[in-house]
PDB file of N, H, CA, C and O in Angstrom:
ATOM      1  N   MET A   1      67.660  79.956 261.352  1.00  0.00           N
ATOM      2  CA  MET A   1      68.260  79.414 260.752  1.00  0.00           C
ATOM      3  C   MET A   1      67.635  77.722 260.664  1.00  0.00           C
ATOM      4  O   MET A   1      66.607  77.327 261.215  1.00  0.00           O
ATOM      5  N   ALA A   2      68.507  76.961 259.879  1.00  0.00           N
ATOM      6  H   ALA A   2      69.342  77.282 259.432  1.00  0.00           H
ATOM      7  CA  ALA A   2      67.834  75.431 259.418  1.00  0.00           C
ATOM      8  C   ALA A   2      67.994  74.639 260.665  1.00  0.00           C
ATOM      9  O   ALA A   2      67.295  73.694 261.029  1.00  0.00           O
ATOM     10  N   ASP A   3      68.958  75.133 261.230  1.00  0.00           N
ATOM     11  H   ASP A   3      69.527  75.901 260.934  1.00  0.00           H
ATOM     12  CA  ASP A   3      69.056  73.790 262.232  1.00  0.00           C
ATOM     13  C   ASP A   3      68.580  74.658 263.555  1.00  0.00           C
ATOM     14  O   ASP A   3      69.461  74.562 264.409  1.00  0.00           O
ATOM     15  N   LYS A   4      67.407  75.527 264.035  1.00  0.00           N
ATOM     16  H   LYS A   4      66.692  75.605 263.341  1.00  0.00           H
ATOM     17  CA  LYS A   4      67.013  75.882 264.690  1.00  0.00           C
ATOM     18  C   LYS A   4      67.899  76.859 266.139  1.00  0.00           C
ATOM     19  O   LYS A   4      67.680  76.932 267.348  1.00  0.00           O
ATOM     20  N   ASP A   5      68.749  77.365 265.381  1.00  0.00           N
ATOM     21  H   ASP A   5      68.928  77.305 264.399  1.00  0.00           H
ATOM     22  CA  ASP A   5      69.513  77.626 266.370  1.00  0.00           C
ATOM     23  C   ASP A   5      69.656  79.501 266.148  1.00  0.00           C
ATOM     24  O   ASP A   5      69.743  79.923 264.996  1.00  0.00           O
ATOM     25  N   ALA A   6      69.663  80.185 266.963  1.00  0.00           N
ATOM     26  H   ALA A   6      69.591  79.841 267.899  1.00  0.00           H
ATOM     27  CA  ALA A   6      69.469  81.354 266.906  1.00  0.00           C
ATOM     28  C   ALA A   6      70.857  82.159 266.166  1.00  0.00           C
ATOM     29  O   ALA A   6      72.010  81.955 266.544  1.00  0.00           O
ATOM     30  N   GLU A   7      70.551  82.925 265.257  1.00  0.00           N
ATOM     31  H   GLU A   7      69.614  83.092 264.950  1.00  0.00           H
ATOM     32  CA  GLU A   7      71.597  83.572 264.371  1.00  0.00           C
ATOM     33  C   GLU A   7      72.784  84.080 265.840  1.00  0.00           C
ATOM     34  O   GLU A   7      72.463  84.330 267.002  1.00  0.00           O
ATOM     35  N   GLY A   8      74.048  84.087 265.262  1.00  0.00           N
ATOM     36  H   GLY A   8      74.309  83.884 264.318  1.00  0.00           H
ATOM     37  CA  GLY A   8      75.133  84.474 266.116  1.00  0.00           C
ATOM     38  C   GLY A   8      75.306  83.626 267.425  1.00  0.00           C
ATOM     39  O   GLY A   8      76.059  84.146 268.248  1.00  0.00           O
ATOM     40  N   ASP A   9      74.860  82.653 267.708  1.00  0.00           N
ATOM     41  H   ASP A   9      74.248  82.231 267.039  1.00  0.00           H
ATOM     42  CA  ASP A   9      74.539  81.569 268.872  1.00  0.00           C
ATOM     43  C   ASP A   9      75.910  80.851 268.469  1.00  0.00           C
ATOM     44  O   ASP A   9      76.650  80.489 269.384  1.00  0.00           O
ATOM     45  N   GLY A  10      76.235  80.658 267.306  1.00  0.00           N
ATOM     46  H   GLY A  10      75.634  80.952 266.563  1.00  0.00           H
ATOM     47  CA  GLY A  10      77.283  79.638 266.594  1.00  0.00           C
ATOM     48  C   GLY A  10      77.265  78.088 266.852  1.00  0.00           C
ATOM     49  O   GLY A  10      76.114  77.695 267.041  1.00  0.00           O
ATOM     50  N   TRP A  11      77.971  77.350 266.897  1.00  0.00           N
ATOM     51  H   TRP A  11      78.905  77.670 266.743  1.00  0.00           H
ATOM     52  CA  TRP A  11      77.627  75.750 266.568  1.00  0.00           C
ATOM     53  C   TRP A  11      77.735  75.339 268.432  1.00  0.00           C
ATOM     54  O   TRP A  11      78.570  75.603 269.297  1.00  0.00           O
ATOM     55  N   ARG A  12      76.314  74.516 268.427  1.00  0.00           N
ATOM     56  H   ARG A  12      75.636  74.301 267.725  1.00  0.00           H
ATOM     57  CA  ARG A  12      76.059  74.021 269.720  1.00  0.00           C
ATOM     58  C   ARG A  12      76.005  72.366 269.679  1.00  0.00           C
ATOM     59  O   ARG A  12      75.155  71.822 268.973  1.00  0.00           O
ATOM     60  N   PHE A  13      76.756  71.739 270.305  1.00  0.00           N
ATOM     61  H   PHE A  13      77.446  72.181 270.878  1.00  0.00           H
ATOM     62  CA  PHE A  13      76.680  70.359 270.190  1.00  0.00           C
ATOM     63  C   PHE A  13      75.279  69.970 271.062  1.00  0.00           C
ATOM     64  O   PHE A  13      74.793  70.631 271.981  1.00  0.00           O
ATOM     65  N   HIS A  14      74.820  68.800 270.541  1.00  0.00           N
ATOM     66  H   HIS A  14      75.215  68.263 269.795  1.00  0.00           H
ATOM     67  CA  HIS A  14      73.508  68.415 270.184  1.00  0.00           C
ATOM     68  C   HIS A  14      73.500  66.737 270.538  1.00  0.00           C
ATOM     69  O   HIS A  14      73.939  65.872 269.781  1.00  0.00           O
ATOM     70  N   GLU A  15      72.930  66.520 271.790  1.00  0.00           N
ATOM     71  H   GLU A  15      72.573  67.223 272.405  1.00  0.00           H
ATOM     72  CA  GLU A  15      72.980  65.244 272.050  1.00  0.00           C
ATOM     73  C   GLU A  15      72.781  63.799 271.354  1.00  0.00           C
ATOM     74  O   GLU A  15      73.176  62.688 271.708  1.00  0.00           O
ATOM     75  N   ASN A  16      71.996  64.231 270.191  1.00  0.00           N
ATOM     76  H   ASN A  16      71.675  65.133 269.903  1.00  0.00           H
ATOM     77  CA  ASN A  16      72.139  62.994 269.222  1.00  0.00           C
ATOM     78  C   ASN A  16      72.726  63.468 268.003  1.00  0.00           C
ATOM     79  O   ASN A  16      72.169  63.424 266.905  1.00  0.00           O
ATOM     80  N   GLN A  17      74.041  63.992 268.268  1.00  0.00           N
ATOM     81  H   GLN A  17      74.493  64.029 269.159  1.00  0.00           H
ATOM     82  CA  GLN A  17      74.880  64.417 266.828  1.00  0.00           C
ATOM     83  C   GLN A  17      75.832  63.571 266.773  1.00  0.00           C
ATOM     84  O   GLN A  17      76.311  63.409 267.895  1.00  0.00           O
ATOM     85  N   TYR A  18      76.222  63.089 266.154  1.00  0.00           N
ATOM     86  H   TYR A  18      75.833  63.221 265.243  1.00  0.00           H
ATOM     87  CA  TYR A  18      77.519  61.872 265.975  1.00  0.00           C
ATOM     88  C   TYR A  18      78.234  61.874 265.290  1.00  0.00           C
ATOM     89  O   TYR A  18      77.625  61.919 264.221  1.00  0.00           O
ATOM     90  N   LEU A  19      79.413  61.850 265.067  1.00  0.00           N
ATOM     91  H   LEU A  19      79.908  61.813 265.935  1.00  0.00           H
ATOM     92  CA  LEU A  19      80.676  61.561 264.336  1.00  0.00           C
ATOM     93  C   LEU A  19      80.396  60.251 263.401  1.00  0.00           C
ATOM     94  O   LEU A  19      80.290  59.099 263.822  1.00  0.00           O
ATOM     95  N   TYR A  20      80.311  60.626 262.202  1.00  0.00           N
ATOM     96  H   TYR A  20      80.398  61.562 261.860  1.00  0.00           H
ATOM     97  CA  TYR A  20      79.944  59.287 261.258  1.00  0.00           C
ATOM     98  C   TYR A  20      81.210  58.993 260.560  1.00  0.00           C
ATOM     99  O   TYR A  20      82.035  59.829 260.193  1.00  0.00           O
ATOM    100  N   PHE A  21      81.274  57.697 260.416  1.00  0.00           N
ATOM    101  H   PHE A  21      80.603  57.017 260.714  1.00  0.00           H
ATOM    102  CA  PHE A  21      82.564  57.175 259.531  1.00  0.00           C
ATOM    103  C   PHE A  21      81.792  56.013 259.014  1.00  0.00           C
ATOM    104  O   PHE A  21      80.849  55.393 259.506  1.00  0.00           O
ATOM    105  N   ALA A  22      82.648  55.837 257.525  1.00  0.00           N
ATOM    106  H   ALA A  22      83.413  56.340 257.125  1.00  0.00           H
ATOM    107  CA  ALA A  22      82.271  54.691 256.579  1.00  0.00           C
ATOM    108  C   ALA A  22      83.475  53.959 256.773  1.00  0.00           C
ATOM    109  O   ALA A  22      84.560  54.509 256.961  1.00  0.00           O
ATOM    110  N   ILE A  23      83.328  52.885 256.737  1.00  0.00           N
ATOM    111  H   ILE A  23      82.446  52.437 256.585  1.00  0.00           H
ATOM    112  CA  ILE A  23      84.306  52.102 257.086  1.00  0.00           C
ATOM    113  C   ILE A  23      84.227  50.571 256.429  1.00  0.00           C
ATOM    114  O   ILE A  23      83.187  49.937 256.247  1.00  0.00           O
ATOM    115  N   GLU A  24      85.536  50.149 256.131  1.00  0.00           N
ATOM    116  H   GLU A  24      86.380  50.663 256.280  1.00  0.00           H
ATOM    117  CA  GLU A  24      84.877  48.681 255.904  1.00  0.00           C
ATOM    118  C   GLU A  24      85.018  47.387 256.584  1.00  0.00           C
ATOM    119  O   GLU A  24      84.783  46.311 256.034  1.00  0.00           O
ATOM    120  N   ASN A  25      85.434  47.535 257.873  1.00  0.00           N
ATOM    121  H   ASN A  25      85.625  48.409 258.319  1.00  0.00           H
ATOM    122  CA  ASN A  25      84.685  46.296 258.552  1.00  0.00           C
ATOM    123  C   ASN A  25      84.445  46.463 260.029  1.00  0.00           C
ATOM    124  O   ASN A  25      85.345  46.515 260.867  1.00  0.00           O
ATOM    125  N   LEU A  26      82.744  46.568 260.357  1.00  0.00           N
ATOM    126  H   LEU A  26      82.013  46.526 259.677  1.00  0.00           H
ATOM    127  CA  LEU A  26      81.976  46.824 261.256  1.00  0.00           C
ATOM    128  C   LEU A  26      82.233  46.006 262.443  1.00  0.00           C
ATOM    129  O   LEU A  26      82.223  46.537 263.554  1.00  0.00           O
ATOM    130  N   GLU A  27      82.454  44.794 262.301  1.00  0.00           N
ATOM    131  H   GLU A  27      82.462  44.363 261.399  1.00  0.00           H
ATOM    132  CA  GLU A  27      82.550  43.964 263.191  1.00  0.00           C
ATOM    133  C   GLU A  27      83.922  43.996 264.181  1.00  0.00           C
ATOM    134  O   GLU A  27      83.897  43.645 265.361  1.00  0.00           O
ATOM    135  N   SER A  28      85.146  44.491 263.460  1.00  0.00           N
ATOM    136  H   SER A  28      85.166  44.776 262.501  1.00  0.00           H
ATOM    137  CA  SER A  28      86.597  44.487 263.784  1.00  0.00           C
ATOM    138  C   SER A  28      86.321  45.991 264.763  1.00  0.00           C
ATOM    139  O   SER A  28      87.026  46.224 265.745  1.00  0.00           O
ATOM    140  N   MET A  29      85.150  46.973 264.302  1.00  0.00           N
ATOM    141  H   MET A  29      84.577  46.784 263.505  1.00  0.00           H
ATOM    142  CA  MET A  29      85.909  48.088 264.544  1.00  0.00           C
ATOM    143  C   MET A  29      84.882  48.312 266.076  1.00  0.00           C
ATOM    144  O   MET A  29      85.098  49.186 266.916  1.00  0.00           O
ATOM    145  N   SER A  30      83.873  47.380 266.133  1.00  0.00           N
ATOM    146  H   SER A  30      83.698  46.670 265.451  1.00  0.00           H
ATOM    147  CA  SER A  30      83.017  47.280 267.507  1.00  0.00           C
ATOM    148  C   SER A  30      83.733  46.525 268.148  1.00  0.00           C
ATOM    149  O   SER A  30      83.651  46.862 269.329  1.00  0.00           O
ATOM    150  N   GLU A  31      84.618  45.401 267.986  1.00  0.00           N
ATOM    151  H   GLU A  31      84.685  45.127 267.027  1.00  0.00           H
ATOM    152  CA  GLU A  31      85.695  45.270 269.230  1.00  0.00           C
ATOM    153  C   GLU A  31      87.003  46.017 269.446  1.00  0.00           C
ATOM    154  O   GLU A  31      87.674  45.801 270.455  1.00  0.00           O
ATOM    155  N   LYS A  32      87.295  46.702 268.717  1.00  0.00           N
ATOM    156  H   LYS A  32      86.749  46.877 267.898  1.00  0.00           H
ATOM    157  CA  LYS A  32      88.260  47.541 268.701  1.00  0.00           C
ATOM    158  C   LYS A  32      87.788  48.811 269.607  1.00  0.00           C
ATOM    159  O   LYS A  32      88.666  49.310 270.311  1.00  0.00           O
ATOM    160  N   ILE A  33      86.704  49.284 269.647  1.00  0.00           N
ATOM    161  H   ILE A  33      85.991  48.879 269.075  1.00  0.00           H
ATOM    162  CA  ILE A  33      86.104  50.429 270.334  1.00  0.00           C
ATOM    163  C   ILE A  33      86.017  50.049 271.690  1.00  0.00           C
ATOM    164  O   ILE A  33      86.321  50.875 272.550  1.00  0.00           O
ATOM    165  N   GLN A  34      85.507  48.498 272.119  1.00  0.00           N
ATOM    166  H   GLN A  34      85.260  47.827 271.420  1.00  0.00           H
ATOM    167  CA  GLN A  34      85.292  47.889 273.403  1.00  0.00           C
ATOM    168  C   GLN A  34      86.464  48.047 274.065  1.00  0.00           C
ATOM    169  O   GLN A  34      86.611  48.560 275.174  1.00  0.00           O
ATOM    170  N   GLN A  35      87.495  47.480 273.180  1.00  0.00           N
ATOM    171  H   GLN A  35      87.376  47.063 272.279  1.00  0.00           H
ATOM    172  CA  GLN A  35      88.848  47.263 273.770  1.00  0.00           C
ATOM    173  C   GLN A  35      89.608  48.527 274.323  1.00  0.00           C
ATOM    174  O   GLN A  35      90.578  48.410 275.071  1.00  0.00           O
ATOM    175  N   ALA A  36      89.141  49.668 273.936  1.00  0.00           N
ATOM    176  H   ALA A  36      88.352  49.764 273.328  1.00  0.00           H
ATOM    177  CA  ALA A  36      90.145  50.941 273.665  1.00  0.00           C
ATOM    178  C   ALA A  36      89.287  51.741 275.050  1.00  0.00           C
ATOM    179  O   ALA A  36      89.738  52.736 275.618  1.00  0.00           O
ATOM    180  N   GLY A  37      87.861  50.992 275.452  1.00  0.00           N
ATOM    181  H   GLY A  37      87.495  50.183 274.991  1.00  0.00           H
ATOM    182  CA  GLY A  37      87.112  51.648 276.733  1.00  0.00           C
ATOM    183  C   GLY A  37      86.146  52.222 276.718  1.00  0.00           C
ATOM    184  O   GLY A  37      85.547  52.697 277.683  1.00  0.00           O
ATOM    185  N   GLY A  38      85.771  52.263 275.229  1.00  0.00           N
ATOM    186  H   GLY A  38      86.257  51.877 274.445  1.00  0.00           H
ATOM    187  CA  GLY A  38      84.364  52.745 274.583  1.00  0.00           C
ATOM    188  C   GLY A  38      83.370  51.704 274.968  1.00  0.00           C
ATOM    189  O   GLY A  38      83.671  50.655 275.537  1.00  0.00           O
ATOM    190  N   LYS A  39      82.055  52.093 274.590  1.00  0.00           N
ATOM    191  H   LYS A  39      81.810  52.945 274.127  1.00  0.00           H
ATOM    192  CA  LYS A  39      80.964  51.590 274.659  1.00  0.00           C
ATOM    193  C   LYS A  39      79.939  51.634 273.270  1.00  0.00           C
ATOM    194  O   LYS A  39      79.298  52.548 272.752  1.00  0.00           O
ATOM    195  N   VAL A  40      80.131  50.039 272.905  1.00  0.00           N
ATOM    196  H   VAL A  40      80.652  49.296 273.326  1.00  0.00           H
ATOM    197  CA  VAL A  40      78.987  50.042 271.584  1.00  0.00           C
ATOM    198  C   VAL A  40      77.545  50.335 272.477  1.00  0.00           C
ATOM    199  O   VAL A  40      77.270  49.933 273.607  1.00  0.00           O
ATOM    200  N   THR A  41      76.938  50.968 271.785  1.00  0.00           N
ATOM    201  H   THR A  41      77.161  51.295 270.867  1.00  0.00           H
ATOM    202  CA  THR A  41      75.330  51.291 272.253  1.00  0.00           C
ATOM    203  C   THR A  41      74.092  50.821 271.881  1.00  0.00           C
ATOM    204  O   THR A  41      73.009  50.708 272.457  1.00  0.00           O
ATOM    205  N   SER A  42      74.722  50.448 270.225  1.00  0.00           N
ATOM    206  H   SER A  42      75.602  50.540 269.757  1.00  0.00           H
ATOM    207  CA  SER A  42      73.858  49.596 269.783  1.00  0.00           C
ATOM    208  C   SER A  42      74.602  48.583 268.741  1.00  0.00           C
ATOM    209  O   SER A  42      75.581  48.931 268.081  1.00  0.00           O
ATOM    210  N   PRO A  43      74.057  47.378 268.682  1.00  0.00           N
ATOM    211  CA  PRO A  43      74.086  46.440 267.671  1.00  0.00           C
ATOM    212  C   PRO A  43      74.048  46.508 266.188  1.00  0.00           C
ATOM    213  O   PRO A  43      73.018  46.870 265.621  1.00  0.00           O
ATOM    214  N   ILE A  44      75.178  46.161 265.494  1.00  0.00           N
ATOM    215  H   ILE A  44      76.015  45.866 265.955  1.00  0.00           H
ATOM    216  CA  ILE A  44      75.194  46.172 263.996  1.00  0.00           C
ATOM    217  C   ILE A  44      74.191  45.463 263.658  1.00  0.00           C
ATOM    218  O   ILE A  44      73.891  44.295 263.905  1.00  0.00           O
ATOM    219  N   GLU A  45      73.358  46.835 262.662  1.00  0.00           N
ATOM    220  H   GLU A  45      73.603  47.784 262.462  1.00  0.00           H
ATOM    221  CA  GLU A  45      72.252  46.350 262.405  1.00  0.00           C
ATOM    222  C   GLU A  45      71.910  47.272 260.591  1.00  0.00           C
ATOM    223  O   GLU A  45      72.577  48.254 260.266  1.00  0.00           O
ATOM    224  N   SER A  46      71.029  46.804 259.865  1.00  0.00           N
ATOM    225  H   SER A  46      70.487  46.006 260.129  1.00  0.00           H
ATOM    226  CA  SER A  46      70.668  47.212 258.602  1.00  0.00           C
ATOM    227  C   SER A  46      69.469  48.224 259.073  1.00  0.00           C
ATOM    228  O   SER A  46      68.636  47.987 259.948  1.00  0.00           O
ATOM    229  N   MET A  47      69.567  49.225 258.402  1.00  0.00           N
ATOM    230  H   MET A  47      70.243  49.417 257.692  1.00  0.00           H
ATOM    231  CA  MET A  47      68.799  50.455 258.807  1.00  0.00           C
ATOM    232  C   MET A  47      67.601  49.973 257.629  1.00  0.00           C
ATOM    233  O   MET A  47      67.586  49.037 256.829  1.00  0.00           O
ATOM    234  N   PRO A  48      66.682  51.003 257.907  1.00  0.00           N
ATOM    235  CA  PRO A  48      65.551  50.545 256.686  1.00  0.00           C
ATOM    236  C   PRO A  48      65.965  51.541 255.194  1.00  0.00           C
ATOM    237  O   PRO A  48      65.494  51.459 254.060  1.00  0.00           O
ATOM    238  N   TRP A  49      66.828  52.294 255.648  1.00  0.00           N
ATOM    239  H   TRP A  49      67.210  52.360 256.570  1.00  0.00           H
ATOM    240  CA  TRP A  49      67.436  53.000 254.279  1.00  0.00           C
ATOM    241  C   TRP A  49      68.534  52.325 253.470  1.00  0.00           C
ATOM    242  O   TRP A  49      69.131  52.621 252.435  1.00  0.00           O
ATOM    243  N   GLY A  50      68.587  51.142 254.467  1.00  0.00           N
ATOM    244  H   GLY A  50      68.102  50.902 255.308  1.00  0.00           H
ATOM    245  CA  GLY A  50      70.001  50.505 253.499  1.00  0.00           C
ATOM    246  C   GLY A  50      71.286  50.232 254.094  1.00  0.00           C
ATOM    247  O   GLY A  50      72.177  49.412 253.871  1.00  0.00           O
ATOM    248  N   GLU A  51      71.132  51.050 254.816  1.00  0.00           N
ATOM    249  H   GLU A  51      70.408  51.716 254.997  1.00  0.00           H
ATOM    250  CA  GLU A  51      72.856  51.327 255.486  1.00  0.00           C
ATOM    251  C   GLU A  51      72.843  50.364 256.422  1.00  0.00           C
ATOM    252  O   GLU A  51      71.786  50.058 256.974  1.00  0.00           O
ATOM    253  N   ARG A  52      74.188  49.673 256.764  1.00  0.00           N
ATOM    254  H   ARG A  52      75.046  49.922 256.315  1.00  0.00           H
ATOM    255  CA  ARG A  52      74.167  48.505 257.650  1.00  0.00           C
ATOM    256  C   ARG A  52      75.304  49.313 258.541  1.00  0.00           C
ATOM    257  O   ARG A  52      76.368  49.776 258.130  1.00  0.00           O
ATOM    258  N   MET A  53      74.679  49.349 260.096  1.00  0.00           N
ATOM    259  H   MET A  53      73.815  48.973 260.429  1.00  0.00           H
ATOM    260  CA  MET A  53      75.651  50.549 261.189  1.00  0.00           C
ATOM    261  C   MET A  53      75.556  49.848 262.373  1.00  0.00           C
ATOM    262  O   MET A  53      75.128  48.722 262.629  1.00  0.00           O
ATOM    263  N   PHE A  54      76.216  51.058 263.303  1.00  0.00           N
ATOM    264  H   PHE A  54      76.563  51.973 263.096  1.00  0.00           H
ATOM    265  CA  PHE A  54      76.185  50.738 264.584  1.00  0.00           C
ATOM    266  C   PHE A  54      76.279  52.076 265.463  1.00  0.00           C
ATOM    267  O   PHE A  54      76.644  52.998 264.734  1.00  0.00           O
ATOM    268  N   TYR A  55      76.127  52.379 266.430  1.00  0.00           N
ATOM    269  H   TYR A  55      75.831  51.630 267.022  1.00  0.00           H
ATOM    270  CA  TYR A  55      76.331  53.470 267.297  1.00  0.00           C
ATOM    271  C   TYR A  55      77.198  53.055 268.583  1.00  0.00           C
ATOM    272  O   TYR A  55      76.988  51.956 269.097  1.00  0.00           O
ATOM    273  N   ALA A  56      78.126  53.882 269.084  1.00  0.00           N
ATOM    274  H   ALA A  56      78.297  54.774 268.667  1.00  0.00           H
ATOM    275  CA  ALA A  56      79.088  53.381 270.069  1.00  0.00           C
ATOM    276  C   ALA A  56      79.191  55.069 270.871  1.00  0.00           C
ATOM    277  O   ALA A  56      78.551  56.094 270.636  1.00  0.00           O
ATOM    278  N   LEU A  57      80.040  54.843 271.649  1.00  0.00           N
ATOM    279  H   LEU A  57      80.560  54.011 271.840  1.00  0.00           H
ATOM    280  CA  LEU A  57      80.525  55.811 272.720  1.00  0.00           C
ATOM    281  C   LEU A  57      81.962  55.881 272.622  1.00  0.00           C
ATOM    282  O   LEU A  57      82.485  54.824 272.978  1.00  0.00           O
ATOM    283  N   ASP A  58      82.932  56.944 272.188  1.00  0.00           N
ATOM    284  H   ASP A  58      82.507  57.802 271.898  1.00  0.00           H
ATOM    285  CA  ASP A  58      84.177  56.615 272.356  1.00  0.00           C
ATOM    286  C   ASP A  58      85.095  56.869 273.789  1.00  0.00           C
ATOM    287  O   ASP A  58      84.590  57.705 274.539  1.00  0.00           O
ATOM    288  N   PRO A  59      85.614  56.621 273.980  1.00  0.00           N
ATOM    289  CA  PRO A  59      86.412  56.578 275.804  1.00  0.00           C
ATOM    290  C   PRO A  59      85.981  57.373 276.188  1.00  0.00           C
ATOM    291  O   PRO A  59      85.433  57.106 277.257  1.00  0.00           O
ATOM    292  N   PHE A  60      85.843  58.864 275.745  1.00  0.00           N
ATOM    293  H   PHE A  60      86.287  59.081 274.876  1.00  0.00           H
ATOM    294  CA  PHE A  60      85.861  59.705 276.547  1.00  0.00           C
ATOM    295  C   PHE A  60      84.156  60.066 276.584  1.00  0.00           C
ATOM    296  O   PHE A  60      83.753  60.998 277.280  1.00  0.00           O
ATOM    297  N   GLY A  61      83.424  59.414 275.946  1.00  0.00           N
ATOM    298  H   GLY A  61      83.751  58.656 275.381  1.00  0.00           H
ATOM    299  CA  GLY A  61      81.917  59.179 275.925  1.00  0.00           C
ATOM    300  C   GLY A  61      81.381  60.204 274.887  1.00  0.00           C
ATOM    301  O   GLY A  61      80.229  60.536 275.168  1.00  0.00           O
ATOM    302  N   ASN A  62      81.873  60.808 273.766  1.00  0.00           N
ATOM    303  H   ASN A  62      82.808  60.539 273.538  1.00  0.00           H
ATOM    304  CA  ASN A  62      81.373  61.120 272.516  1.00  0.00           C
ATOM    305  C   ASN A  62      81.048  60.329 271.901  1.00  0.00           C
ATOM    306  O   ASN A  62      81.787  59.384 271.629  1.00  0.00           O
ATOM    307  N   PRO A  63      79.629  60.454 271.397  1.00  0.00           N
ATOM    308  CA  PRO A  63      78.893  59.792 270.445  1.00  0.00           C
ATOM    309  C   PRO A  63      79.422  59.662 269.094  1.00  0.00           C
ATOM    310  O   PRO A  63      79.630  60.629 268.361  1.00  0.00           O
ATOM    311  N   ILE A  64      79.724  57.934 268.651  1.00  0.00           N
ATOM    312  H   ILE A  64      79.555  57.149 269.247  1.00  0.00           H
ATOM    313  CA  ILE A  64      80.307  58.129 267.540  1.00  0.00           C
ATOM    314  C   ILE A  64      79.425  57.253 266.601  1.00  0.00           C
ATOM    315  O   ILE A  64      78.418  56.881 267.201  1.00  0.00           O
ATOM    316  N   SER A  65      79.492  56.773 265.215  1.00  0.00           N
ATOM    317  H   SER A  65      80.311  57.076 264.727  1.00  0.00           H
ATOM    318  CA  SER A  65      78.782  55.848 264.564  1.00  0.00           C
ATOM    319  C   SER A  65      79.529  55.443 263.440  1.00  0.00           C
ATOM    320  O   SER A  65      80.346  56.217 262.941  1.00  0.00           O
ATOM    321  N   PHE A  66      79.294  54.057 262.886  1.00  0.00           N
ATOM    322  H   PHE A  66      78.630  53.429 263.291  1.00  0.00           H
ATOM    323  CA  PHE A  66      79.872  53.708 261.791  1.00  0.00           C
ATOM    324  C   PHE A  66      79.354  52.903 261.049  1.00  0.00           C
ATOM    325  O   PHE A  66      78.674  52.005 261.546  1.00  0.00           O
ATOM    326  N   VAL A  67      79.541  53.000 259.517  1.00  0.00           N
ATOM    327  H   VAL A  67      80.093  53.730 259.113  1.00  0.00           H
ATOM    328  CA  VAL A  67      78.426  52.228 258.568  1.00  0.00           C
ATOM    329  C   VAL A  67      79.487  51.627 257.697  1.00  0.00           C
ATOM    330  O   VAL A  67      80.590  52.082 257.395  1.00  0.00           O
ATOM    331  N   ASP A  68      78.909  50.510 257.364  1.00  0.00           N
ATOM    332  H   ASP A  68      78.013  50.141 257.610  1.00  0.00           H
ATOM    333  CA  ASP A  68      79.461  49.673 256.190  1.00  0.00           C
ATOM    334  C   ASP A  68      79.547  50.665 255.118  1.00  0.00           C
ATOM    335  O   ASP A  68      78.507  51.204 254.739  1.00  0.00           O
ATOM    336  N   LYS A  69      81.015  51.057 254.426  1.00  0.00           N
ATOM    337  H   LYS A  69      81.859  50.619 254.734  1.00  0.00           H
ATOM    338  CA  LYS A  69      81.211  51.753 253.555  1.00  0.00           C
ATOM    339  C   LYS A  69      80.674  51.392 252.029  1.00  0.00           C
ATOM    340  O   LYS A  69      80.651  52.274 251.171  1.00  0.00           O
ATOM    341  N   THR A  70      80.227  49.991 251.737  1.00  0.00           N
ATOM    342  H   THR A  70      80.246  49.275 252.434  1.00  0.00           H
ATOM    343  CA  THR A  70      79.590  49.640 250.595  1.00  0.00           C
ATOM    344  C   THR A  70      77.898  50.207 250.732  1.00  0.00           C
ATOM    345  O   THR A  70      77.292  50.325 249.667  1.00  0.00           O
ATOM    346  N   THR A  71      77.193  50.533 251.972  1.00  0.00           N
ATOM    347  H   THR A  71      77.686  50.437 252.837  1.00  0.00           H
ATOM    348  CA  THR A  71      75.961  50.798 252.076  1.00  0.00           C
ATOM    349  C   THR A  71      75.662  52.121 252.386  1.00  0.00           C
ATOM    350  O   THR A  71      74.503  52.471 252.611  1.00  0.00           O
ATOM    351  N   VAL A  72      76.714  52.971 252.420  1.00  0.00           N
ATOM    352  H   VAL A  72      77.655  52.686 252.238  1.00  0.00           H
ATOM    353  CA  VAL A  72      76.581  54.575 252.942  1.00  0.00           C
ATOM    354  C   VAL A  72      75.138  55.176 251.937  1.00  0.00           C
ATOM    355  O   VAL A  72      74.896  55.013 250.741  1.00  0.00           O
ATOM    356  N   PHE A  73      74.375  55.907 253.016  1.00  0.00           N
ATOM    357  H   PHE A  73      74.572  56.039 253.988  1.00  0.00           H
ATOM    358  CA  PHE A  73      73.228  56.327 252.096  1.00  0.00           C
ATOM    359  C   PHE A  73      73.506  57.480 251.210  1.00  0.00           C
ATOM    360  O   PHE A  73      73.882  58.411 251.923  1.00  0.00           O
ATOM    361  N   ARG A  74      73.489  57.725 250.302  1.00  0.00           N
ATOM    362  H   ARG A  74      73.184  56.968 249.723  1.00  0.00           H
ATOM    363  CA  ARG A  74      73.683  58.593 249.281  1.00  0.00           C
ATOM    364  C   ARG A  74      72.537  59.823 248.876  1.00  0.00           C
ATOM    365  O   ARG A  74      72.838  60.779 248.161  1.00  0.00           O
ATOM    366  N   GLY A  75      71.361  59.644 249.388  1.00  0.00           N
ATOM    367  H   GLY A  75      71.117  58.868 249.969  1.00  0.00           H
ATOM    368  CA  GLY A  75      70.006  59.882 248.620  1.00  0.00           C
ATOM    369  C   GLY A  75      69.404  61.123 249.673  1.00  0.00           C
ATOM    370  O   GLY A  75      68.310  61.642 249.454  1.00  0.00           O
TER     371      GLY A  75
END
């Protein structure tokens, strides 16, 4: 299979797999995550492919990422 999992194994979590959200205000979301007990793991930055985004862990330790909805990579 394309993701290198054997057929029949079903879906398996990968440590670098993030839920990815496109939002309007990265700065506000960064603050909200920290106030809720989460942890921002990278600063807000512009990626080489044009997205402005950051990575975090939610209060339960799940990896999440947020991208400025006006810079979402579509290609």
